[in-house]
N, C-alpha and C positions, 0 to 999 in steps of 0.2 A: 443621506445616512450620517448620523452623528460621528464626530471624530473618534476613532478608536485609539489611536496612539500617535505621538509625534514622530517625525522622521528621526530625530535624535534617539528616541527610545527604541525605535525599530532597528537602527544601525547598532545600538549598544547590544541588543539581543543577538543580532546576527554575528557580531564580533565575539560572542561567547560560545558559538557553535563548536570551535575546536576543543573546548574544555568540557563539552557536554556529552555524556555517554548514553547511547541508546542501543538496546538489544532488539533485534528483529527475530521473531520466532514464528515459523509457519511453513507454508508450502513453497519450497524452493523449486523454481522452474527455469527453463531456458527458452528464449524466443529465437527462432531461426527465420530470418527473412530472406527470401529468394527474389531478386529483382530482375526484371526482363521486359521484353516487348513482344507484341503479338502482331504478326503480319499475315497469318494464314490460318485456316482451319484444318485440323488433322483429317487425312483421307480415311483413317481407321474408325473415327467416330466424330460426331458433331461437337467437337470441343476445340478451344483455341490452343495453338501450339505456342508455348512461351519460350522464346529464345533468351536463355539466361545470360545476364550481363555481369552480375555480382551477387554475393550473398553475405549476410551479416549474422553473427552469433551474438546474442545479447542476453543480459541477465533479465529474468522475468519472474512474475509472482512476488513472493517475499524477497527474492534476491534483487528485484528492481527497487523495492522499498529501501533495502540496504544500499543500493547504488545511489539513490537519491540522497540519502544521509551522507554517504561518503563524498559525493560530488559537492555537497554543501560544507565539507570539511568537518563533519561531526565525527566523534569517536564511536565507531559502530562495531557492534558485536552481532554474531549470527548463530542461530540454532535451527536445526531442521533435519531432513532426511533426504539423501540422494541414493541412487542405485549404483551398483558396482559395474557401471558401463562407461562408454567413452564420454557420453554427455555429462555424467557425474564427475568424471576425472577432469573434464574441461572446466566445469563450474568451480571445482576446488582450486584449479590453477588460476582461474580468474580472480577468485577471492584472495589467494596468496599474493598475486601480483599487485593487489591494492593494499597489501599489508594487513589484511583482515585475518584474525585468528579463526582457524577452522576446527578447533577442538569441540565446538558445539554441534558439528554436523556429523550425523550418524550415517554410515554406509550400510544399506540393507541389501544383502545378496538376494537375487531373484526378483527384485523390485525395480522396474525401470524408472529412471529419472524422468520427471515430467518434461516433455519437449513439445512445444507448439511451433509448427512450421507453416509459415504464410508465404504464398506465392503472389507477388505483386507485379502487375503488368500495366504499363501506361498510367501509373499512379493509383490503380484500382486493385483491391485484393480479389484475386481470382478464386482461390481455394485455401482452406486451412486444414491441416491434418495433425492430429494429436497422438502422442504416445504417452500413456499414463496408466496408473493403477490407483483407483480411488478408494480402495479398501483401507481401513484403519491401519496405521503402522503398528509394528510389534510393541508389546508392553515393555520389552527391554529397551527399545528405542526411546520411549517416553521417559523411562527412568534415567537414561543417560542424558537426555535433554534437561531434565529437572536438576540433575547433578551439576551440569554445566552452569545453569542459571544460578544455583547456589554459590558456585565458585566466583562468579563475576558480579553478583548483585550489589556489592558495596561500591562498584564503579559506575553504577547506572543512575540516571535521572529519569529515564522512561523506558518502557517496554512496548513494542509494537507487536500485536498478535495479528498476523496477516493470514486470514483464512480464505483459501481458494477452493476449499472442499476437495482436496486431493489426499486426505487421510491423515494429516499430521495434527490438525487442530481438533482434538477429541475431548470429551468430558474429563477423562483422567488427566490429560495434559493441563486443561484449564483449572481443574481443582488443585493440581500441584502448583501451578503458577500462583494462584491465590494464596496458598500457604507460604510460598517462598517470599512473597513481597509484603505479607501482612505486617502492618505497623512500621513499614519503611517508607521514606519519602521518595517513592518511585511512581510516576504517573503510568497508568496502564491504558493503552489505546488499542481499540479493536477495529479492524476492517472486516465486517461480517460477511458470511456467505450463507449461513443457515437461516432458515425462515423463522425459527423459534429463538427469539432474542434472550429467553430465560437462560440459555446455555452460557451467555456472556455476562450475566448479572454479577454485580460486585466490582466490575472494572470501572475505571473513571470515565472514559469517553468512547463512544462508538461512532463510526463514520460511514453509515450506509448511503448508497445513492438513493434517488427518489423512488426507484422501482423496489429496491430492497426494503425501504422504510414502509412503503405502502403495503407490501406483502406481509411484513411483520405485524402491521396494525390491522390487517384484514380489510384495507380500504384502498381504492385506486386514487392516485393523485392525478387529477385531470385539469382542474382550473388552477389559476395562479395562487389561490389561497388555501388549496387543499393540503399543501405540505405543512402549513402552520397547524392545522387541526390534527394532522397525523403526528407531527413532532410533539405536540402537547400531550396527545394520547399515549405515545410511547414513553414520555417522561413520567407520566402518572403511573404507568403500568410496570415499568422496570426501574431498578435502583441504580441508574447511571448518574454521575454528577453532571454530565453534559452529553448531548447528541449533536453531531454535525452532519446535516443532510446535504450531500452534494447534488446539484440540480443541473449539471451540464451548462448549457449556454445561459441559463437563468441564474447562475452563481451558486451560492451556498446559504444555508440557514443554520444558525447555531442556537440551540436551546440549552439553557443553564438552570440548575436547580437552586443555586445559592440565593437566598433572599426572596424565594418564590420563583416559580418557573418563568424565565424571561426568554425573549426571542430577539435575535439580531440577524438582519439580512446582510449578505455580502454580494453585491452585484458582480457579475462575471467581468474579468479584467482583460480577456483576450481581445486583441484588435482583429486578428485573423485566425481562424481555426483550420489547421491542416490535418491534425491527427490527434484523437483523444486517447489513443492507446497508452495505458499506464498512467493516466492523469491522476487516478485515485491513489496510486502508489506514491506519487509526488505529494499529494495532499497529506496523507497520513505520515509520511516520512518527515516533511517539514514541520507539520503540526507537533509531532513528538519531540523533534529537535528543539523547537521553540519552548515547549513545556519544560524540557530538561534544562534549558538555559535560564529558566526562571520566569517565563512569560505566563500570562493568564490564559484561560481558554479563549477569550475574545481576541487577545493579541496574537495567539498562535493561529487562530482561524484566519485572521486578517492577513498574516504573512503567507499562510498556506494557500490562500485564495490568489494572492499575487503570483506565487510559484506556479500554480496550475495555469494561470494565464500565460506564463512563459512557455511551458512545455507543450501546450496544445498548438502553439505556433510553430512547432518543429515536427518533422516527419519521423515516424517510428517511435519506439519506446525511448523516451528522452528523459533527461535530468536537468537540474538547474544548479548553478553555482552561486556562491555568496555574492560575487561581484554582479551577476545578473540580477539577483534579488535586490541588491542595493540600488542598482541603476533604475529599476522600475519604480522605486519609491520617490 
């Protein structure tokens, strides 16, 4: 692979993170991990009995994107919806403990905060159970989110739209964001969940995994070169400036429109893979932070790829610090 950037340039970008503002808007979630061991089968049913040793409450969904930007010392803003429940209150408390402004978070009565609980025994996930409401959020909530974006947009270098298909990222919200950022030097980055990418048209860069990219193109990615054909097709079909397809252990592929559609491959950087949970959140969080700091799409993808290589070597929903990112360079 040809040289993307020098170490000095990479360090200079990373050093700009604390002065770079990024707004994360999307589906705020909580991840609850219950850790334990199994030594017997239940006499009540043929299921393992997990003896709980500990549990962890962690930021998930768009909140994990926020956490990645925060951990890398970026100036992070957040907008989304939580429920009027204990999980919602705990998330708000977690944000405030990090010094993150919560004015962009709308509390909807009668709507549960999305909570994913995973039971892990002997290092293996035994079961996951979800509490959620995937219906679109109220129109009033969308208006409040857009009002918040209007109030902070002069402080932003990038916006991340983190779609987990939990009801926040709807066409009215996306149309509103397009109007709020029109003509402003703000990079818009989308982590998609919908199969129809026309919903996200007009934003700068979209970061599907290879399954999502294949579904959007109506083609399966099977061989090592299929993703190139799919990426080129999506670039021709939709008006994005760039597409970054994440390919798990095969790395990433960046497609850019400037000067004709080009493709750059980024081999995976992980030495050992322990857990891929939340790796996509790390990718788009670091990508947006690099763009806000003045990096190109290629430079941002290069550093996001290194960040992903760090987090998949950790167990659970993990983040990466500026120091860790500099170290792997």
